[in-house]
C-alpha positions in Angstrom: 79.4 113.1 144.7 78.4 110.5 142.3 75.0 110.0 143.9 75.8 106.1 143.9 77.0 105.6 140.4 79.8 103.8 139.5 82.3 105.7 137.5 84.3 104.0 134.8 88.5 104.3 135.1 89.6 105.6 132.1 91.7 102.7 129.8 95.1 102.5 130.6 97.5 104.3 128.2 98.6 101.4 126.8 95.9 100.4 125.7 94.6 103.8 124.3 98.1 103.9 122.5 97.5 100.8 120.9 93.8 101.4 120.0 94.6 104.6 118.6 97.0 103.4 116.1 94.1 100.4 115.6 91.5 103.2 114.3 93.6 104.9 112.0 94.2 101.7 109.9 90.8 101.0 109.8 89.7 104.6 109.0 92.6 104.7 106.6 91.4 101.3 104.9 87.8 102.8 104.2 89.2 105.9 102.3 91.4 103.9 100.4 88.8 101.3 99.8 86.8 104.2 97.8 86.4 103.7 94.0 88.3 107.4 93.4 90.6 106.3 95.5 92.0 104.3 92.8 93.2 105.2 89.2 90.6 101.8 87.7 88.4 102.5 90.5 88.5 99.3 92.6 90.7 97.9 95.6 90.2 94.8 97.6 89.3 95.5 101.1 92.6 93.5 102.2 95.0 95.8 99.8 93.1 98.7 101.3 93.8 97.5 104.9 96.9 96.6 104.0 98.4 99.4 102.6 96.4 101.6 105.1 98.5 100.0 107.8 101.6 100.2 105.8 101.3 103.7 105.9 100.1 104.4 109.6 102.7 102.3 110.7 105.3 104.0 108.4 106.6 100.7 106.7 106.4 100.9 103.6 105.6 97.3 101.9 103.0 97.6 99.2 100.5 95.5 97.1 100.4 98.3 94.4 103.2 100.2 92.9 101.8 104.1 94.6 101.8 106.0 91.4 100.5 103.4 89.0 97.4 102.3 91.0 96.4 104.9 93.7 94.5 108.6 92.1 96.1 111.9 93.5 92.9 111.4 96.5 94.4 108.0 97.6 98.3 109.3 97.8 96.5 112.2 99.8 95.2 109.9 101.9 98.5 107.9 102.3 100.8 110.6 103.0 98.0 111.7 105.5 98.5 108.4 107.1 102.3 108.4 107.2 102.5 111.8 108.5 100.0 110.6 111.4 102.2 107.7 111.7 105.5 109.3 111.8 104.6 112.2 114.2 101.9 109.2 116.6 98.6 108.7 117.0 98.9 110.6 120.2 100.4 113.8 118.8 97.1 114.3 117.2 95.0 113.8 119.5 96.8 115.6 122.3 96.7 118.9 120.0 93.1 118.9 119.5 92.7 118.2 123.0 95.3 121.7 123.8 93.0 123.3 121.3 89.5 122.2 123.2 90.7 122.8 126.5 92.6 125.8 125.3 96.3 124.4 126.2 95.2 122.2 129.6 96.1 118.6 129.9 95.8 116.4 132.5 98.0 113.6 134.3 96.1 111.0 131.5 97.0 112.6 128.4 100.6 113.8 129.5 101.6 109.8 130.5 100.5 109.0 126.9 102.6 111.5 125.5 105.7 110.7 127.4 105.4 106.8 126.6 104.8 107.6 122.6 108.1 109.8 122.5 110.0 107.6 125.0 109.8 110.7 127.7 110.4 110.9 131.5 109.2 114.1 132.7 105.3 115.1 132.9 105.9 118.5 132.7 106.8 120.2 129.8 104.5 118.5 127.4 102.9 121.4 125.9 106.3 122.9 125.0 107.1 119.2 123.5 104.3 118.8 121.6 105.0 122.1 119.8 108.5 121.6 119.5 108.0 118.2 117.8 105.7 119.4 115.6 107.1 122.5 114.5 110.3 120.7 114.4 109.1 118.0 112.1 107.5 120.5 109.9 110.8 122.4 109.4 112.7 119.3 108.6 110.4 118.2 106.6 110.3 121.5 104.4 113.9 122.0 104.1 114.2 118.3 103.2 111.1 118.7 100.0 112.9 122.4 98.9 116.5 120.2 98.5 114.5 117.5 96.8 112.4 120.2 94.7 115.8 120.9 93.1 116.2 117.6 91.6 112.1 116.9 91.0 111.1 120.0 89.3 113.9 119.7 86.6 112.8 115.6 85.9 108.8 116.4 86.6 107.8 120.2 86.3 106.5 122.4 88.7 103.1 120.7 90.1 104.0 117.3 89.9 107.9 118.2 91.4 106.8 120.0 94.2 104.2 117.5 95.5 106.7 114.7 94.9 109.5 116.6 97.1 107.0 117.1 99.5 106.0 113.3 99.7 109.1 111.8 99.4 110.4 114.2 102.4 107.8 113.3 104.8 108.2 109.6 104.0 111.9 109.7 104.7 111.5 111.5 107.7 109.0 109.4 108.8 111.0 106.4 108.1 108.1 104.9 105.8 109.5 104.2 102.0 106.8 104.9 100.2 107.5 106.5 97.2 106.0 107.7 93.6 108.8 107.3 91.0 107.3 104.4 89.7 106.3 106.7 86.9 109.2 105.9 85.9 109.3 102.4 86.8 107.0 100.7 89.1 108.4 99.3 92.0 111.5 101.2 91.3 111.9 103.1 94.7 114.9 105.4 94.1 117.1 103.6 91.8 116.7 106.0 89.2 119.0 108.3 91.5 120.9 105.8 92.6 124.4 107.8 91.9 122.6 111.2 92.3 124.1 112.8 95.8 121.6 115.6 95.8 118.3 113.1 96.4 120.6 110.2 97.9 122.2 111.9 100.6 118.9 114.5 101.7 116.7 111.5 102.0 119.6 109.3 104.2 120.0 112.7 106.1 116.0 112.7 106.7 116.2 109.2 107.4 118.4 109.4 110.3 117.0 112.2 111.9 113.9 110.6 111.5 115.2 108.0 113.3 117.1 109.3 116.0 113.8 110.7 118.0 112.1 113.7 118.9 113.6 113.7 122.8 117.0 113.1 121.2 117.2 116.0 118.7 115.3 118.3 121.0 118.0 117.3 123.8 120.7 118.4 121.3 118.7 121.7 120.3 118.5 122.6 124.0 121.9 122.3 124.8 122.7 124.4 121.4 124.5 121.3 119.9 126.9 121.3 122.7 126.9 117.2 123.3 128.9 117.7 126.3 125.9 119.0 127.8 123.7 117.0 127.0 122.0 113.9 129.2 123.6 110.8 129.4 121.0 108.6 127.4 121.5 111.6 124.6 124.9 111.0 124.6 124.7 107.0 125.1 122.3 106.9 121.8 124.2 109.2 119.3 127.5 107.0 120.1 125.7 103.9 119.9 123.6 104.8 116.5 126.4 106.5 115.0 128.9 103.2 116.0 126.1 101.5 114.0 125.8 103.8 111.1 129.7 103.9 110.3 130.3 100.1 111.1 127.3 99.2 108.3 128.9 101.6 105.8 132.3 100.1 106.5 130.8 96.3 105.9 128.4 97.2 102.9 132.0 98.9 100.9 133.7 95.5 102.0 130.6 93.1 101.3 129.4 94.7 98.2 132.8 95.9 96.4 132.7 93.7 93.6 129.0 94.3 93.0 128.2 96.2 89.8 124.8 96.9 91.2 126.6 99.3 93.6 128.3 101.6 91.3 131.3 101.1 89.2 133.4 103.3 90.8 134.6 103.7 94.6 132.4 107.0 95.0 129.5 105.5 93.5 129.8 102.5 96.0 130.0 104.9 98.9 127.1 106.5 98.1 125.0 103.3 97.7 126.5 101.6 100.8 126.2 105.1 103.2 121.9 105.0 101.5 122.0 101.0 102.5 123.1 101.7 105.3 120.8 104.5 106.6 117.4 102.8 104.5 117.7 99.4 106.1 117.2 100.8 109.5 113.5 101.1 108.9 113.1 103.4 106.0 112.2 101.0 103.1 113.5 102.8 100.1 115.9 101.2 98.2 118.5 102.4 95.3 119.1 98.7 94.1 117.2 95.1 94.3 117.5 93.7 97.4 118.2 90.6 95.7 121.3 92.1 94.2 123.0 92.5 96.9 125.6 89.6 98.0 124.8 87.0 100.6 126.7 88.6 103.4 125.3 92.3 102.4 121.6 90.6 102.6 122.3 89.4 106.0 123.5 92.4 106.7 120.8 93.9 105.6 118.1 91.8 108.0 120.4 92.4 111.6 120.1 96.1 110.5 116.0 95.8 110.1 116.0 93.5 113.0 117.7 96.2 114.9 115.7 99.3 114.0 116.4 103.0 115.3 115.8 104.6 118.7 112.9 104.8 121.0 110.7 107.4 120.7 111.5 108.2 117.4 109.3 107.3 114.0 111.6 104.3 113.2 110.5 100.4 114.4 112.8 97.4 115.1 113.9 96.2 119.0 115.8 99.4 118.9 119.3 100.8 119.6 119.2 101.3 123.0 117.6 97.5 123.1 120.5 95.9 121.2 122.7 97.9 123.0 122.2 97.1 126.7 122.2 93.3 125.8 125.1 93.0 124.2 127.0 95.3 127.2 125.0 92.9 129.4 126.2 90.0 127.8 129.9 91.7 128.0 129.6 92.2 131.8 128.2 88.7 132.7 130.8 86.4 130.3 133.7 88.6 132.0 132.4 87.9 135.7 131.4 91.2 136.4 128.7 92.1 138.9 127.4 96.0 137.6 127.1 96.8 133.8 129.1 100.2 134.2 128.9 102.7 131.1 131.9 105.8 131.7 130.8 106.8 135.2 127.0 105.0 134.8 125.7 101.6 135.7 123.1 100.2 134.2 120.1 98.2 136.4 120.1 94.2 135.6 116.5 94.4 135.0 117.0 96.5 132.4 119.1 93.7 130.6 115.7 91.1 131.6 113.2 93.7 129.7 115.6 94.1 126.4 115.9 90.5 126.4 112.3 89.4 126.9 111.8 92.1 123.7 114.1 90.2 121.7 112.7 86.9 122.2 109.7 88.0 121.6 110.5 89.8 118.2 112.6 86.9 117.0 109.8 84.3 118.0 107.1 86.2 116.4 109.7 86.8 113.3 110.3 82.7 113.1 106.8 81.5 113.6 105.4 84.0 110.8 108.4 82.9 108.7 107.4 79.1 109.0 103.4 79.5 108.8 104.1 82.0 105.4 106.4 79.0 104.2 103.5 76.4 105.1 101.0 78.9 102.9 103.4 80.0 100.3 104.7 77.2 98.0 107.0 79.0 95.7 108.6 81.6 98.2 112.2 81.1 98.8 113.1 80.9 102.9 115.5 84.0 102.8 112.8 85.7 100.5 110.4 85.3 103.3 112.6 85.8 106.5 113.5 89.1 104.5 109.8 90.3 104.8 109.0 89.0 107.9 112.0 91.0 109.3 110.7 94.1 107.4 107.2 94.0 108.2 107.9 94.0 112.2 110.9 96.1 112.2 108.5 98.7 109.7 111.2 98.8 107.2 109.4 98.7 104.2 111.9 96.9 101.9 110.9 93.7 100.2 112.4 91.2 97.5 109.4 91.7 95.1 106.9 88.9 97.4 104.3 90.8 98.7 102.2 91.7 95.9 102.0 88.0 95.2 100.9 86.9 98.5 97.9 85.5 99.6 95.4 86.3 102.2 96.7 84.4 105.0 100.6 85.4 104.4 99.1 89.4 104.1 96.8 89.3 107.3 100.1 87.9 109.1 101.9 90.9 107.4 99.3 93.3 108.4 99.7 91.9 111.9 103.4 92.3 112.4 103.3 95.7 110.7 100.9 96.6 113.5 102.5 95.0 116.7 106.2 96.8 115.1 104.6 100.0 115.3 102.8 100.0 118.7 105.7 98.0 120.2 106.0 94.5 121.9 105.9 96.0 125.2 103.0 98.7 124.6 100.9 95.8 123.1 101.7 93.8 126.1 101.0 95.8 129.0 97.3 96.4 126.7 97.0 92.8 126.7 97.7 91.8 130.1 95.6 91.3 133.2 96.5 92.9 136.6 96.6 90.1 139.5 97.5 90.7 142.8 101.2 89.4 143.7 101.0 86.3 146.0 102.3 86.9 148.9 104.2 83.4 149.3 107.0 83.1 146.8 108.2 79.4 145.9 111.3 78.7 147.0 114.2 79.0 144.7 115.8 76.2 142.4 118.8 74.3 144.3 120.9 74.0 140.6 120.0 74.6 137.0 123.2 74.5 134.5 123.1 77.1 131.5 125.7 77.2 129.1 
C-alpha cells in the first residue's frame, strides 16, 4: 500500500534518452573547461560546450585543433565522450543497473535499450548489451592494431599506440576527431591520403560502425549466412551497399580530373572509397571539401543528409528512412496500392513517418542556414549549408568555417548536433504532451489537388 501517497510515474523513455545525452554533454563541458584540459590553460565555456557536444554526439566539428589545443587530459576526456556517445548513454546506464541489480533489468530499462539500438524484442537485452560492448571493443582493438603499424613507425611507441586507439575509437563511433594536427593543424587524415592501410582500415571501421549493432549482431548469429538473416538486416545491407557503391562510382566520375584526389586511377579510387564512407557521418577527410568539384561537393552534402543506419553510431535521416521514401514515391507514381519489396509489403504509415523525419531535418537545415547567413556576413551559402548539414547529420566535415563562427552560430550548431544524435522522433516524443483523441472526427475535404 502507498498509504495515500502519490507515486510519481517514471519519465518516458524518450525523455530519459534526451535528458541522458544532455547531462553527458554538460558534464563533459565542465571537464573540458578546467585549466589543465587545455595546453595554454584557457578555454571559454562556450567552446568547451561545443567540443563536448561534438564529441558526445559523435560529430567531429571542432573550434580548436584537437592535438594542438587540448592537453592529454582533454584528449582523454574527448575520447571518453566519443566512446559514450558511440555506445550510447543508455548502454552505460544499463551496465550500471546490471552491476547494481546483479543482472536484473526492469521493463523500463529494456524499452530504453531497444529504443536506443533500433531493436524490437524486449527479451535478451542483457545478451544484447554484452554483445554490443564486447563487439565494440573487439572491433576497435583490431582497428587500433592495424593503425598502430603505421602510427608507431611515425610517432614512436607511446604516442603511436595512443593515436591508434584514439583514431580507431573515433572511426568506429563515426566521430571524426583526430590527433594528426601534430603534422598540420586541422589536416585530418590528409597526410595518409594515399596510404591503403590507414584509409581502408578507417573506412572499414566507419562502415561497420554505421551499420548498427543489431545488424552485425544478426549477421554474426547467422554465421554470416545472409540468406538466413532477418528481412530488415538484408534490406539494410542491400540498400547501404548500393548507396556506398554508387557513391564510389560517382566520386570517381566527378573527381576524375581533380588532382586533389590523386595522380592515377588507384589513388583516385582510394580517395573515392574514403570519401564515400566518411561522408556518411564520419567526419574524417583526406582532402579539403573545398577542393571537391561542385558535383562532388553536392554529392557529399546529400550523403551527409542521408547518413547511416538506425541504431548505429551514425546520424542523418538514416538509410531506411531514405529508402522508404524512395519506394513510396515510386509506388505512388506508378499508381500502386501497396509498397512491395520482394515477398513483403510495407505499411504506408511508414512512408508518412519517413516523410515527417525528412521534412523536419530539411526544415531545420534551411532555417539554421538562413539564420547563420544573417549573422555571418562573410560566410558563403555553400559553406554554411555544408556546416549545418554536417552538424545535424553528426558528420563533422567542415569547410573550415566552424572556428570563425560567432556565439549565435555556435549555439545553433550545438543544438543541431544534439538533435541529430538524439533523433528528431525521440525529441518530438519527449516534448509532446499527451492529449486524448477527440471522439468526433472532422469531415474529409471534398477536393484537394496535389501536384
